[in-house]
N, C-alpha and C positions, 0 to 999 in steps of 0.2 A: 404576612401572607395568611390571611384568615379565610377569605372567600375568593375563589376564582370567578365564581358566578353567584348571584344572589341565591341564598338558601342552600347552597351546596358547600358543606364543610369538608375541605380537603386536608386541613392540617391534622385533624384527628386520624384520618385514614393513613396519612404518611407516618405519623408517630406510632401508630399501632404496629408498624413493621420495624421500628427502631428500639434498641435497648436504652436503658437509662444512661444518661450521659451523652447520648447522641441525638436525643430528640430535639425537634426544631421549635424555638419560641416563635410567637406570632410576629415578631419584628424581623425575622430572617427573610432574606430575599432568595428566591429560587429562580433558576433559569429554565424556562420551558421552551423546548425547540419548536413546538407547534401549539401555541396557546389557543388559537382559534379552534383547533381540533378538540382540545380539552373542554372548552366552553360549549361547543356544539354537542359533545358527548354528554356533558352534564345536563343540558336541556333535554336531550333525548331520553335520558334515564328518568326524568321527572314526569314524563307523559304516562299517565296511568293506562291509557288504552294500548300502550306498547309493552307493558310489563310482562305479559305472558309470552309474547314473541321474543323479547329479550332473554327471558329464562330459557326458552327452547334453543335460541341461538347460542347462548353460553354453554348449555348442555352439549350441543353438537360440537362446539369447539373443544370442549373437554374430552369428549369421546374421540374426536379426530386426532387430538394431540397425544393423549395418554393411552388410548385404546390399543394401538399397535405395540405398545410396550407392555401391555397386560396380557394379551392373547395372540398367539400365532395366527389364528384364524382372521383376526382383525388386521393384522399386518399384511396377510395375503390379500384380503379384500381391498384394503387401501391401495396396494400395489396394482391390483387388477384395474381398479377405477382409474388410477393415474395413467396406466398403460393405454387404456381405452381412449382417454382424453388426448394422449400424445401420439396416437396411432398415425402412421404415415399413409398418405393416399396412394403412394406408388408401389405398395406391396412389400416394402422393406420390413421384415419382422422386427418388432420391438424387443428390447432386452428382457431377459428372464430375471426373476428375483434371485439375487445372490445374497443370501443371508450373512455369509462371512463378511462380504464387503460392507453390508449395512451395519453389522456389529462393529467393525473396525472404525467406520466413520462416526458412529454414535459414541464409541468409547473415547475417541480423540476429542470430540466435542465436549464430552462430559469431564474427562480427566486429561486435558492436553499436556500438562507437565509430566505426569506419570507416563503417559503414552509415549511422549517424545523421549523421555529418559530411557525407556526400554529399547527404543529403536537405536539410540545413540550407543547404548551398551553393546549392541550386536554389530552395528555398521559404522560407528564413529571413527574407527581407526583409518578408514579410507580417506577421510577429510583432514587428517592431522597436518600433513605437509601443505596441501593447498590452502588451508585456512590461514596459516601464518603468511603465506605469499599474498593472499587477497587482503589481509589486514594491512600489509605494506601499501597496497594500492589505495585502500581507503584512507590511511593516514596521509599519504602523499596528496591525494585530492583535497583533503581537509586543509593541509598546510598551504597548498597553492591557492585555495579559495580564501583563506585568511589573509594571505599576502595581497591578493587582488583587492579585497575590501580595504586593507590598510592603505593602498595607494589611490583609492577613489577620491576625487576632489569634490564631487557633487554631494557626497554623503556628510551630513552634519556629525560632529564629533561625538555627541551623546549616543546617537543611534549606532554609529560605527563601533563605539566601545561595547555596547550591548551585543551587537552582532558578533564581534570577535570573541566575547565571553561565551556566547551560545555555541559557537564553533569549537572553542576550546573544551567545553564541557559536554559536547555531544558524545553520547555513548554509542559504541559500536559493538554489534554482536555478529560474529562470523560463524556460519554453519550451525553452531550449537553452543550453549553455555559450557565452559570447560568442566564444571563440576559434575555434569551429567556423565562424564567418563568414570567418575568415582562410584563404584557399585554400592558402597555403604551409604553415601549420601542419597543416591537415587532410590535405594530401598527404603530410606527414611521417610519418603513421601507417603508410604503406606500408613504411617502412624496417624496421619491427618484424615484418613478415610474411615467411614463407618464399616460395620460388618458387611462384607460383600457376598455372604452366603445366603442372603434372603432372595425372595422373588425379584426378578429384574426390575419391575416397576417400583417396588419398595426401595431397592438399592438406588435406583435413579433419583427418586424423590429425596432420599437422605443425603445423597451427594450434592444435589442442587441446593438443599437447605444449608448444608455445611459451607458451600461456596458463597451463598448469599450472606450468611452470617459473617464470614470473613470480610466481605466487601463492606458490610455495614460498620464493622469495627474500624474500617479505614477512613470513615467519614471525618472530615475536619482535619485530616492529617495531610501534610505536604507529601508529594510523590517521593518514594524511596527508590533506590537502585534495584529494582526487581527485574531480573533478566528473563523471567518467564511470563511477564505481563502480557505481551503480545505474541509470544513465540509458539509456533506450530510447526513441527518438523515436516509436515506434508505440504506446507505452502511453498509456492514457487515464486521467485522474484526477489527484488530488493525494495524494501519499503522504509520510509521515514515516518515515525510516529510523533506528531507534535506534542501529545500529552505526556511523552516520556523523554522528548529530545533524544530519541534513540534511532539508530540506523541498523536494520537487520538484513543481513545477507543470508538467505536461506540455503541449505545444503544443496538443493537441486540445481542451483545456479552455478556451482563449481564444476562445470562440465562443458564440453564443446557444444555449440560454437561460442558461448559467452566467455568461456575461460578454459585455457589449456595449461596445466601445470608444466612448467619448463618450456612452453611454446614461445613464439616471438612476442615480445612485450607490446609491439604495435597492435597486434591483434587483441590482446587482453585489454588494453586501454581503449581501443576502438569500440568494443562491445561492453564488457563489464565496467570499465572505467567511466564510460559515458552514462550508464545507468546509475552508478554510484553518485556521480556529480549531479545528475538530474535530481536525485533525491535529496542530496545535501543542500541544494539551493532552496528547497522547500522550507528550510529553517527560517528564512526571512522573506518569504513571499507574502501574498495577501493573508493567507491563513496563519503562516508562521509568525506574523506580527502580533498575534493574539496569545502567544505562549512564551514564557521565559525559558531560561537555560535549564530549569528543573522540570519543565513540562506543566507548570502551573499557569492558569489563565492570567495574563498580564498584557495589556495593550501598550507595548513598549516602543513601537516605531513612531517617529515624529511625523507630523503632517507634511513636512518638507520631503521626507523620505518617501512617503506614500505618493506624493505628487510626482516625484521622479519615476517611481515604478509605473505609474499610470501613463506617463509620457512614453516610456519604453514600450508599454503594452499597446499604446496607440499605433506605433509603427507596425507591430505584429498584426494588429487588427486590420490596418490598411493593406498589409501584405496578403493577409488571408482573403480579403475582398477581391484583390486583383489576381490571385493565383488559383483560388479554389475552383473557378469556372473551367480551368484547363482539364481537371480530372472529373470525368463523368461520375455522377453519384455523390460528389462532395456537397451538393446543395442540402442533402439530408443532415449535414453536420453544421448547419448554420447556427451556431450557438456560442456562448462565451467560453464554454469548456474547450471547444476546438481551438479557439485562439490561445487559450492558456497552454494547451498541449503544444502548439507550435512554438511558443516562447520557451517552454520548459525543455523541449527536445533540442532547440538550438543552443540555449545557454548551457545545458548539460554537455553537449558535444564540444562547445568552445572551452569549457573548463577542463574537460578531460584531455583535450589536445594540449592545453597549456601544461598540464601535469606531465603528460608524456614527453613533451619537448624539453621540459626542465630536467626530467630524469635522464634523458639522453645527454643533455648538456653537462650535467654534473657528474655522471658516472661513465658515460660513453662506452666504447667497446662494442664488440659484436653481439654481446648478450642483450644489449638494449637498443640496438639499431641494426637489426638483421632482416634480410628479405627471405622469401621462401624459395628454396632451390627449384629450378625449372620454370619459374615465373619471372616475368620482366617487371613486376610492380615494385616500386620503391616502398620503404617502410611506411611512409606517410600515406601512400595510396592504399596500402594494406589496412592502415588505421581506419580510413573512411569506408573501405569495402566491407570490413567486418562490422562496422557500425550499421551498414545497410542490411546485413544478415538479420538484425534484430526484427526486421519487418517481413522476412520471408515466412510464408505460412502455407500449409496445405489445408486450405479452407474447404469445408463441405458445402458446395454450392447449393445442393438440394436443401440442406438445413437453413442456409442463409435466405433462400427464396421463401421457404415456409414461414420463417420468423420475420420476414420483411426486412432483413438486415443485409441485403446485397451491397449496401453502401459501405460495409466493412472492408470490401475489396478496395474501394476508393481511399478509405482512411489509411490502409497500409501503404498504398502507393504514395499518397500525399506526405505522410510522416517520414517515409524513407527519403524522398527527394528534396522537398522544399527547404527543410532546415539546412541542408548542405549548401544551398545557394546563398545563405547568409554569411558564409565564411570565405573571406578572400583566400585563406590558406587552401581551401578545397579547389577554388578556381585556379590557383597557381599549380597545385599538385596535378590536376588533370588538364591544364591548359585551356580552361573555359574562357571564352571571350564574349564581349557584349554582343547580344543577338542570339547566343546559344541558349537552348532551353534550360540548361543548368547554371545559368549566370543571372544574377539579380543586380540590377543597377542600384537599387536602394536596399542596402543590407541593414538589417535590424540588429541591435545589440543593447543589452542593459548593463551587463557586468563586464 
């Protein structure tokens, strides 16, 4: 990797940022996400007639990015400019500058681990009991998924073994890393930080450099079990990270309607369990096939396995073509991502239902198979109903119209209803028959 484009030496520029022992030899291969963009940028930089304009542009970017951190007047000016650009035509007053909120957001972006640890120290006790209950749901979904893979006849043995290893070694992080409850360890994070008594801009630059140096020291090393790598206490949702083979359930998820501690298990598996299963299955989807059990890049899936995945996806693609026209606005979602969403929603729902049914079968009793007093719904009907709540939303129609995203309404309706039609169990639970809107003759399934 000496020249990306003739006359442009990139190797020296990269090595200037690396310490001895981590520098790249000319024989190393680098992965560029957008090589065409790099080449185009290099050609642009070599045009002498653009040199002055490029300097002005870089200077403006520097002021725009660092100025608000150096002077309050620039912070206010930037905010006023953004507010003017985003002003609403219907007279709704824009938000005012909230410096406290800005500071909290920037502090978390700059020092996410320390910020999260402080929050957990104050509020973590509320999640202690729920986090162990949710861990049981995650473990159960993982076990059921492993058994599903074990029984597959169409998966070749080598890929099956790698898949089961990846599931076995998948790391789970529920609510927060437990060590954050330890005040001594949490305070120990401060030892890695520079002097925080300087001007804000100087402090910001020092911390950024400290973080950058730590990342550079990690080059050429295999991923370690770092529970803070992707963790942000303010994030909402359940996410699987391919580069860590880690599933993170953020603390905001541990609340109604996604989860209710001590509530009916059918409800918890219908919502939270479905989201967990949906993320777990990403470990061996198209993207998951590019990362091993440690999160390192490794194209481990066989061509036969990939072909089977594509066959399953073809069914979902055909289903999308035949059903999307029913929902006004869905034409705006005519892309590969929408078809992948349909498959992921359906397969996550199916896996969670398997886990719930097995739990009831093995443990039984009212605790695991209870209905809600005053309602005539069966536990399995409650499972499907609570899954539907995932797509209930109080959307701001004005903002959707202004941003040209009225199609989001269609996406919520589609993702709520269509995946359910792929499950014969749903048809049986609600007595759906051929010809009914919620009944699909051709039901798609991969796992």
